[in-house]
N, C-alpha and C positions, 0 to 999 in steps of 0.2 A: 504494500500500500504506500502511495506517495505521501510526502510530508511537505507540500509546497505552500507558498503564500503569495499574496499580491497586496501591496500597499499603494494606495492612490492618494496623492496630495495635490490640491489645486483649488481653484475657485469653487464655490459651493455648487454652481451650475454644472461644472465639469464632473465633480465628485458625485453629484446626485444622478447624473446620466450614466449610470453603470449597469443598468438592467441587462443590456445586451451582453456585456462582458460576463456578468454573473451567470447568465443563462448558458454561456459557453464553458463554464467551469463548474460542472454539476457536483464535483466532489468537495467544493469549497462552500463556506458560509461566512457571512459577515460576523466577525467576533468583536469588533469595536468600531464605533462611529462617533465622530465629533465634527464640529464645523471645519470644513476644508479637508476632512480626512475620512477614509474608509480602510479597514483592514480585513482582508479575507484570508482564510487559512483552511487547509484540509483538516478533517477530523483527526487524522493520525498525528498531526503536529501539536505537541503540548503548547499551551499558552496560559499565561498568568495575568490577571488584571492588575493594573496600577491605578492609583487615585486619579491619574491624569493621562492614562494610556494603557498600553499592554506590552507584554514581553512574549515573543514567539520563540519556542524552543525549550530546551532543558536547562534548568538553573539549579544551583546548589548554594547553600549559605557558605560564606567564606569560612574556611576551617572545617567544613563538613563534607560528607560524601553521600548524603541521602538526597535524592531528587525532591524538589519542592513542588507541591501542588498549589501553594499560595505563598505570597510574599510575607516574610516576617514583619511584625508591626514596626520594628525599628527601621527596616529597609523601606517599608511603605511610607513612613513618615519622612525619611530622607528624600524619597522620590517626590513627595508632595512639595518639599522645599526647594530641592536642587535638581529635579528632573532626573535624567539618566546619570548624572555625575555621582550620585549616591550609590547607584547600582554597582558601579565598578569596584567600590570598596566593600559592598555588602554581599555580593553574590559573584559566582563564577559559573561557567558552563559553555553551552553553545547556543547563542541567542541573538535575536534582533530586538532591540528595545525601541518602542515608539512612544513618545511623550508629546503632548500638546500643551501649550501655555497661552491662553487667551491674553494674559497681561503682556507677555513678551511678543506676541504676534507671530511666533514661529512654531513649526512642528519639527521635532527632532527625531531622526532615525539613527540609532547607534548599532554598529556591528561589534560583537564582543572581540576581545583581543586575540582569541585563538582562531577566529575565522571559521569555526566549525559549521556554521550555517552560511551558505553562499548568499550573496546579495549583489544584484545588478540593477542599474538605473537607466531610464530613458525618459526623455521629455516628449509628451504628446499634446500638442496645442498648448493650453495653459495649465496642464497638469503634469506631475511627475509620477511615473510608475516605478516602484521598487519591487523586485521579484526574485524568487529563488532560482528559477531556470528560465531560459529564454523561451522554451516551449510554452510556459505559462502565458507569457505576453502574446505569443503568436496565437494560441488558442483563444485568448480573450479578444482578439481582433486587431492586434497591433500589426502594422505592415512589416513584411519580411525585409530586414536590413541588408545592406550590401557590405562587401569587404572594404576595410579601410587599409589601403596599401601602405600608407605612411606608417601607421601603427604596426602593421605586420613587419615592415622593415626594421623597426626598433626591436621587435621580438626576435628577429633573426640575429641582430647585432648584440642584443643583451638577453640571451636565453635564460640567464639566472636572475633577472630582475623583473618581477611581475608588478607593473604599474597599474594605475587605475584604468587607463584606456585599454579596451579590449581590441580585438581584431575586426570589429564591426563598427560601422559609422553610427555615431550617436549613442552607442551602448558603452557605459562605463561601469566599473566595479566599485562598490563601497568597500574600501579596504579594511582589514581587521583593525579594531581599535579606533576607527574614524567615525565621527559624528557628522551627518549631513543635516543642516538646518534649512528648512524650506520656509521662506518668508512670503508674506502677502505680495502678490504680483508675480510669483513664479521664480524669484531669485533663489538660487541655491548657494549655500556657503558651507564649506567643509573645514573641520578642525580636528586635530589629533587629540582625542579624548584620553587615550591610554598611550603613553610613550615609553619605549624601552630605555630611553636615556635617563629616565628618573631612577631606575633600578641599577643602571650601569654606572652611576656616579660613585666617586670614591667614598662619599659620606655614607653610602648604603652598603659598603663591603662588609662581609663577614670577617671577624677578627681572628677566628681560629678555624682550623680544618674540622674540628669536632662539631662546632656550631653549624658550619656549612653543610656537612654530611647529614646532620640531623634534619635540617630544614629541607634539603633536597629529598631525602627519603620520605618525610612527611608529605611533601607536595606530590611526589610521584604516586605514593600509595593512595592518597586522596583522589587523584585524577583517575587512576586505573580502577579503583574500587567504585568510585562514583559513576563512571561511565558504564562499568559492568552492571551495577545495580539498575541503571536506567535502561539498559539494552536487553537484559534477559540473556538468551542464548547468544554466545559470541564465538567468533573464529579468530584466533591470533596467528598471524603469519610469523612463525618462529624461525628466523634465519640461523640462529646459533651465535650471532654477534652479540655484543654487550647490550645494546639498546633493547632489542626485543626480548632478550633474556631477563633484563630487569623488569620489564612489563610482566612476563610470565611469573616471576618470583614475587610480584606485588599483588597478584590476584588473590581475592578472598578464597580460602580453601573450598568454600561451598559454591563458588561461581560455576555456572554452566558454560564452560569454555572448551572449545576444541583447539588443539594445537596442530598446525600443519607446516611442514618444511618442504620447500621446493629445492631440488638439486638438478644440476645440468650434467651432461656427459663429460664435461671438462673438469679438471681437478680444482681449478680456482672457484668453481661454482658448487662444490660439494662440501657442505658444512654439517653433514648429518651427525657426525660424532659429537659435535658441540650441542646441537639441538637435542639429541637423545639424552645427554647429561643434564641439560636444563629441565627437560620434561620429567626426568626422574626426581630431580631436586624439588620441582614444583608440584609433584604429585599429579601430573596431567597425562592424558593419553595423546601420543604423538602419531600423526599420519605423515608419511613421506611420499612425495610424488616427483617423478622424473619429468622435466620439461625439455623439449627438443627444439632445435631451430626450425624444424619443419612447421611448427606452429606460428611462425612469424611471417606475416604478409605486409610488406611496407606500403602497399597500396590501400590497405584497409584502415579507415579512420574509425574512431570510436563511434558506435551507432548513435543516431540522434543529431540534434543541432546544438552547437555550443559556441559561446562567444570568443573562444580562443582555442588553440590546439589543446586537446584534452586527453592525450594518451601518448605512450611510447610504444612503438611497434615491438620493440625488443621484449616488452613485458606482456605481450598479448597472450602467450601460453599460460602465464600465471594468472592474468586477469580472467581468462576463460575458465580455468580450473576453480578459482574462487567463486565465480558466478554460479558454476554448476553445483559446487558444494553448498552455497547459500540457498539455492533453489531446492535442493534435496533435503536440507536440514531445517528449513524455515528459520534462518539465522536472523537475529535481531540487530547485529552489528558486526563489522569486521574491525579488528584492532591491528594497527601497524606501528612499528617502532620508528617510522620515518621521522627525521628531524633530531634523532638522539645525538648523533655526532655533532650537530650544529648547536643544540641547546646545552649539552653537557660540555661543550667547549674543547673539541679536539683540534685545536689550531695547529696547522702544519708549519708555522713560521717561527721566527725568533721573537714574536710578540710577547709571550709570557715573561721572558727575561727583560725585554724592553720596558714592560710595565713595572717590573720590580726596580729597575734602574731609575725610572722616572719617579717612583713612589718613595724609594728609600735611599737613593744615592748609592755610593760605593761602600755598602755595608754588608754584614753577614747574610741578610735576606737576598740581596742581589746576587752574591756569589753562589748561594745555594741554588737560586733559580737558574743561573748560568750553567752550573754543573748539571742540573736537571735537563737543560737544553742539550748539552753535550751527550748525555746518556741516551736521551730519546732518539737523537738523530745520528749518533755515533760520529760526532764532529769533534775536531780539535778545539781547544779552548780559544785559540787565536781566531779561528774561523767563526766560532759562535759569538765571540766578543765583537768582531767586526760587523756581523749581521745585526747584532743587538743594538749597537750604537747607531748604526744607520737607521734602523727601525724606530728607535726611541726619539730621534730628533728630526725626523722627516716631517715637513709641513704638509698636511693633507686636510684642507678645509672641508672637503666633502667626503662622504662615505665612498670607499672605493670598491666598485664592482666592475671588473674589467670587461670591455666589449670584446666580441669575437667577430672580426671582419672577414675571415677566410671564406672564400667562395662567393662573396658579395660584391656587388658593383658599387661604383661611386655614387649611385643614386640613393643609397641607403642613408638615412639620417645618422649623424654621428652623436647627437645628444641623446642621453639615456631617457627612458620612460620616467615620468614624474612619479615621485614617491615621497611621502612626508617623513620618512626615516633618514633621508639622504643628507640632512644638515645637522650633524651632531653638535652639541655644545663644545666650545673651544677647549675646555679642560678635561674632556674625556680621553683616557689613556689609549694609546694605539692598539693594544690588544683587545680592549673593550669595543673599539670600532670594528675590529675584525670579528669579534664574537657576535655583535649585532648584525653585521653583514651576513654572517653565516646563517643566522636565524631567518633573516630576510630571504635568503636563497631557499630555505626549507619551506617557507610560506608559499613559494611559487608552485608547490606540488599539491596544494589543496584542490579538491574538486576536479580531479583529473582521471578518475578510475572508472572503468566500465562496470566493474562489479558493484559499484555504488547504486546501480539500478536495482539490485536485489535487496540491499540493505545499506545503511550509512556506513562510511568508513571513518573510524575514529582514530585520532592521533593523540593519545594521552600525553605524550611528551611535549606537545605544543599547547597544552592547557595553560590558562592564565596563572594558576599557582606555581606550576613548574617553571614557566618563563620567568616569573618574578624571583623565585628562589635562585635559579641558576644564573641569572644576570647579576646577582649580588656576590657570586663567587669570583674572587680575583683570578685572573688568567694564570698567574704563576702558581696559585694554589691548585688549579685544575690540571697543572702539569707536574705536580709534586712527584719526586722520585723518578722523573723521566717517563711517567706513565700518562698517556692521553686519557682524558675524562677521569682523572684520579679521584676527585671528590665523589662522583657518582659510583665508581667502583667501591670505594671505601664505605659508602652509605649502605651498600647491599652485600658486603663481604660475607656476612653470616648466612646468606641465602644462596649466593651464586656458587656453582661448582668451581672447584679450584682451577680447572683448565680454562674456564671462561673468565674468571676473575683476573688471572695472570696473562691472558691472551692479549697481545698487542697487534697481531696481524688481522687482516680483514679478508673476507671472501670477495669475489669479484665476478664480473660477467665478461671479462675481456675475451676469453677463449670462446664462450658462447656467442659473443658479438661477432667474432671473426667467422664462425660457421654460418650464422644468420646472414651476415653480409654477403658471403659467397653464394648462399642459396638465393639471395635476392638481387644479385648483381645486375642481371638483365632488366629486372623490374625497376631498379634504381635509375638505370639509363632512360627508360621510358618515362618514369615519373618526374625526373629532374631535368634531363636534357631537353625534353619537349613539354615541360610543365608550365603551370600558371606563374610560378615565381620567376621563371626566365622571361615569360611574356610580359610580366609586370616590370621587368628590368631591375629586379632585386637580386637575382642570382646570376653569376657569371657562368654562362654555358660552357665556355672553353675550359675554365678551371675545373668544372665538374667532370668534363670528358677526360681531361688529363689524369685526374685521380682514378677514375673508373678504368682507365687503360692500364694502370699499374698492376702487375701481377699480385702484389701484396701491399696495399696501402697500410700505413701505420694506424695504431689504435685511435689517435686523435682524429685522423682523417675519416676513419670509418664512423666514429661517433658523430662527427659533425655532419656527414652526409646522411646518416640515419635521422638526425634531428631535422635537417632540411626536408627529408621525405615525410616526416611526421607533420610538419607544417603544410606541405603540399597536399597531403591526403586530407587534412582538415579543410583547407581552402576549397577543395573540390566538392565539399558537401554543401556549399553555398551557390547561389545562382551564377550561371556562366556569364551573364552580362556584366558581372562585377569584374571579371578578368578582362573583358574587352574594353572596359572603361578605365583601365589602369593608366 
């Protein structure tokens, strides 16, 4: 059953004239109405009334893991006085909050910091529509949009930076933690209601590893158990890596959760022994399944219509297996450890030592952090010191997410997609900049999985409590002992199997990618050399042909070409006239 919603904000005449739209959305009903505002939602989508609006989605009290059916009195009082600002301090979860204020003349729509519920926006005449999926707007009568080639160019150049603009003209995304205020007359103003920089400040740092580990453990357990309680039967994709293993070991022993591990024919993609050890430690039943490159078709986009590329062809066999499992078991939610590397701060640079140098100077803490850096990367002290000093005192006013211009033409815009996290305060340490940048990259993978059509995909490690706790961990503390994600490891040392706790290596899909690339080489030529991206003058045909002519392109070339094919496949799901008008 779907859990969609539609919010319409505009002049009273526009809002009142929704009869035709409501008739086209038979699974929805109006759950809240006010001057200039209507909120429609599916029966399956939880909602909570506010004194001045409503909350769509699942919420929990701060510090708790039990789903709320109504707002606590203190939180309700806060909402009455301060609108959605009080909610951010009183609740967490996956929600969209709608508050109306006749005195202020604005209607506010807030997306929670985790981004667990999707939110897209479009203007229609004098009204704004905010909705969970573009299919909702289309079924309600909104005209089919066209591709925005300028925005698509930025997606190609900045694949790791998901901005507010989608790949469709006029369709934008309400980003996680952002509030949109809709004023009389149709003007929209966006502000960052929840900022990672608040928790990344030095004044918020944990002072001891023990305090950091306790806070991270509490936040992760709360997120995992809360979402488990809200979802019922769950499927956890257990890779055997640290992040999904921590989720498995945080589940309530009575939770109805199935564990599944996917492995490939190549050695780097087979982590079954780690997953089996975790399943034994967590007391769960593990199913393993082989995925093969024959299940990858780079011409196949994710089914349905989506505002931006919504899948990775390389993951199609896993996506299909999870969807099949969900249909057979009537799954309430899928759990994924995505974002763990990013949130738990597995920085691959000299940033942890640079932060210690900036914070403490040439003292014992810095030299310990420098030694940790040497141990982790097997570097000499001189090499580590050189990189650390360079990192510590480099001037970078903006958050750095590097563009990738390979295979692109000069027509592609060089400026990055707009995002409210890109301008950190001047006093933020360089490692914390990289930490927030890594979290921003993880946020780009929300709402991109085909098996989400069966049941929602939950990312417990991106929940607001986990983000806030992990952002307060100093980067040098997260690299203690030369171990990546050290605080998260120590937080769950008593639950993790020894081989997972001490493991520093990671599995990968490089071998699998090579096999899938070869199986799809001819299709890649057809898809890219004669594709819409080339016609739109975004992709350089000759550069693509040169790489495809190589007997063995390197891993970076293969990954890049497969990404371009993902975007091409998505673009072809939209009207052909968009390509001609490029």
